[in-house]
C-alpha angles and dihedrals in degrees: 000000000000121000113272094034125105140174115235143142120316096245107135095088096176093052092047092050091049094049091046092049090054088057101035091126089065100034109021130245118299128188127198095265091050092048092050091049091052092047091049092056098035128125086202130009104174138163133196112218127189140171091299097044127251111025102166142348141196132200120192133175133188129233093272095063119119096232127145098203109131089220093053090045090052090061092040090057092052109033127049095206130021146126114242123207103218094182143347120184131179120193109248094240090053099052121119094035097100095252097130090045090052090051091050091048089053089049094049090051092048092047093050092046091053093048099256114142098187137055115196135191142148132235125199115255090178115056085030122237105188095168091057091045091054093043094052092045090053089053091054101257117151130197115258100170147331140223144186112238137178092042092308094307090116134035121198135192115220113222133192136189128187110232095222093071 
């Protein structure tokens, strides 16, 4: 991670909501109540801050979370124990600095420490998200399924990575 950047708690709610809103097509809309509910149940709710404030954030839950997301429920129906990345967003001006990788490395360490052997997520196939596809492949995620959601308006690929890698 570049000098002047650090991982810490996800506590700047307004900045997180603004960054998420700018990427709602990839992550989905989130209001303050929803964000606080995710933080309260999270295995990891982390932010990378830098000289200009919030640069990236990650929210992850485990299999026991009370979460109605169809993507989360897909994993819940198939795996007895896992950590699910609900969303990870890096501000466009901050991309290419290793911030998302640093957040994932923190998540892998947290997952392993808490006895989870899998980290799960989804990436949009439609609309396509080739940067996220390449990023997750480089981290060792593999496709384990797919689904159409939102009445077929969106197709996602379900990805999984073993934490021991």
